[in-house]
C-alpha positions in Angstrom: -172.1 -146.6 -59.7 -175.7 -145.9 -57.9 -177.6 -148.8 -56.7 -180.6 -148.0 -58.9 -178.3 -147.7 -61.8 -176.7 -151.1 -61.3 -180.0 -152.7 -60.9 -181.4 -151.2 -64.2 -178.1 -152.2 -65.9 -178.3 -155.8 -64.6 -182.0 -156.0 -65.8 -181.1 -154.5 -69.2 -178.1 -156.9 -69.8 -180.3 -159.8 -68.8 -182.9 -158.8 -71.3 -180.1 -158.6 -74.1 -179.0 -162.3 -73.2 -179.8 -164.3 -70.1 -176.5 -164.8 -68.2 -174.9 -161.5 -69.3 -175.9 -159.7 -66.0 -174.7 -162.6 -63.9 -171.2 -162.2 -65.5 -171.5 -158.5 -65.0 -172.4 -159.0 -61.3 -169.3 -161.2 -60.9 -171.2 -164.4 -60.9 -169.1 -165.9 -63.8 -170.0 -169.5 -63.6 -173.6 -169.0 -63.0 -173.7 -166.5 -65.9 -172.1 -169.2 -68.3 -174.7 -171.8 -67.0 -177.4 -169.3 -67.7 -176.1 -168.6 -71.4 -175.5 -172.3 -72.1 -179.2 -173.1 -70.9 -180.6 -170.2 -72.9 -178.7 -171.5 -75.9 -179.8 -175.1 -75.7 -183.3 -174.1 -75.2 -183.1 -171.5 -78.1 -181.6 -173.9 -80.5 -183.9 -176.9 -79.6 -187.0 -174.6 -79.9 -185.8 -173.1 -83.3 -186.4 -169.7 -81.7 -184.1 -167.7 -83.8 -185.7 -168.9 -87.0 -189.2 -168.2 -85.3 -188.1 -164.7 -84.4 -186.8 -164.0 -87.8 -190.1 -165.2 -89.4 -192.0 -163.0 -87.1 -190.0 -159.9 -88.0 -190.4 -160.4 -91.7 -194.2 -161.0 -91.3 -194.3 -164.9 -91.8 -196.5 -165.3 -88.9 -198.3 -168.5 -89.8 -194.8 -170.1 -90.4 -193.9 -169.3 -86.8 -196.4 -172.1 -85.5 -195.0 -174.7 -87.8 -191.4 -174.1 -87.2 -191.7 -174.0 -83.4 -190.8 -176.9 -81.2 -193.3 -175.9 -78.4 -192.0 -178.6 -76.0 -188.6 -176.6 -75.7 -190.0 -173.2 -76.2 -192.3 -173.5 -73.1 -189.1 -173.5 -70.9 -187.9 -170.3 -72.3 -190.0 -167.7 -70.3 -189.2 -169.1 -67.0 -185.4 -169.2 -67.5 -185.6 -165.8 -69.2 -187.6 -164.3 -66.4 -185.7 -166.1 -63.6 -182.4 -164.8 -65.0 -183.8 -161.2 -64.9 -184.9 -161.9 -61.2 -181.5 -163.4 -60.3 -179.7 -160.4 -61.9 -181.9 -158.0 -60.3 -181.2 -159.5 -56.7 -177.4 -159.8 -57.5 -177.5 -156.3 -58.1 -179.1 -155.3 -54.8 -182.7 -155.3 -55.7 -185.5 -157.5 -54.5 -185.1 -156.6 -50.8 -188.9 -155.9 -50.5 -191.3 -158.8 -49.7 -192.8 -160.2 -53.0 -190.5 -158.4 -55.1 -190.3 -161.4 -57.4 -193.9 -161.2 -58.3 -193.3 -158.7 -61.2 -190.8 -161.5 -62.7 -192.9 -164.5 -61.8 -196.4 -163.5 -63.3 -195.0 -162.5 -66.5 -193.2 -165.7 -66.9 -196.4 -167.6 -66.4 -198.4 -165.4 -68.7 -195.9 -165.8 -71.5 -195.9 -169.4 -71.0 -199.6 -169.6 -71.5 -199.2 -167.2 -74.3 -196.9 -169.6 -76.1 -199.4 -172.4 -75.5 -202.2 -170.6 -77.0 -200.3 -168.6 -79.8 -201.3 -171.0 -82.5 -205.1 -170.5 -81.7 -205.3 -166.6 -81.1 -206.1 -164.1 -83.7 -206.3 -160.5 -82.9 -208.5 -158.4 -85.7 -208.2 -161.4 -87.8 -204.5 -161.8 -87.7 -202.6 -164.5 -85.9 -199.8 -162.7 -84.0 -197.7 -166.0 -83.9 -195.3 -167.6 -81.5 -193.2 -164.5 -80.8 -195.7 -161.5 -80.9 -198.6 -163.0 -78.9 -196.4 -164.2 -76.0 -194.7 -160.7 -76.0 -198.2 -159.2 -75.5 -198.8 -161.4 -72.6 -195.7 -159.7 -70.6 -197.9 -156.6 -69.8 -200.7 -158.4 -68.0 -198.2 -160.3 -66.2 -196.3 -157.2 -65.0 -199.6 -155.5 -64.1 -200.8 -158.4 -62.0 -197.3 -158.9 -60.5 -197.0 -155.4 -59.5 -200.8 -155.2 -58.2 -200.4 -158.4 -56.0 -197.1 -157.1 -54.6 -198.7 -153.8 -53.7 -201.9 -155.4 -52.3 -200.1 -158.0 -50.2 -197.7 -155.3 -48.9 -200.5 -153.0 -48.1 -202.1 -155.9 -46.2 -199.1 -156.8 -44.3 -198.9 -153.0 -43.1 -202.4 -152.8 -41.8 
């Protein structure tokens, strides 16, 4: 399998469920630990219920069902497992390659914190949709800073 395909495959499986890519990459114990951690956080945060409510349009109810103390752990675990899978599959060789994973984790965590207060066009996106919107600025800043710092290192 081509390296690029292996890296992309690992990231995609990690998006599906944190820990799957580690198992795919032969890191069975680490994969099982990540899956267990994801399940513990998910269950304690009531995240599946919140996702269900978001998809059926009960956005206001997402804020009352969420255990924010637990859910705030989720983005860091989620993006770290993607970074770990990316590295295990052969990616992450360039300096600051972790920035596009680190900054979305930060922005999504902040998005979770502010999700009960934010309205977009008079609609509260809720605990799932608003943090998901926060991924994009995190990616943009992560890639931008990685590029900026790398450029500064070569000059």
